[in-house]
C-alpha positions, 0 to 999 in steps of 0.5 A: 493260422498255422500252429508254427506260425511265428508271432513278432513282438516288438518288445525287445526291439523297443527295450533296446531303442529305449536303452539307446535314448537313455544312453544318448540322454546321459551323453547329452548331459555330461559329454556334449557342450551346450547351453542351458536352453539346449540342454533342457530342450534336448532332454525334453525331446528325448523324454517325449520320444521314450514316453511315445514308445512306452505309451504305444507299445507297452501300453498298447495305444498304437492299436487303439481308436481315434477317439482315444487319440483325441482324448490323449492329444487335447491335454498335449496341446494344452501343454504346448500352449502352456510352454509357449506361454511361459517360454518368454519368461524362462528366456529372459535375463535374470 
């Protein structure tokens, strides 16, 4: 490898994307009119995207093997099942 080779680190680009997602969250809450359900779903999706970016790039999980991915995906599937189980109670009228 040459001494003058440029190594590209995506940290500043990821930081910019996280900043844009944070601004999108603020705009989603204060500017866009929507129901409480849409508010929760939108903020949840934006938070999941931000968590994925932090995990992949800043925690270096992008370069890990398949076993660690399986270990990480198992609790995620439990959370999805739990949300699906509680969703009928959450959308029921009071």
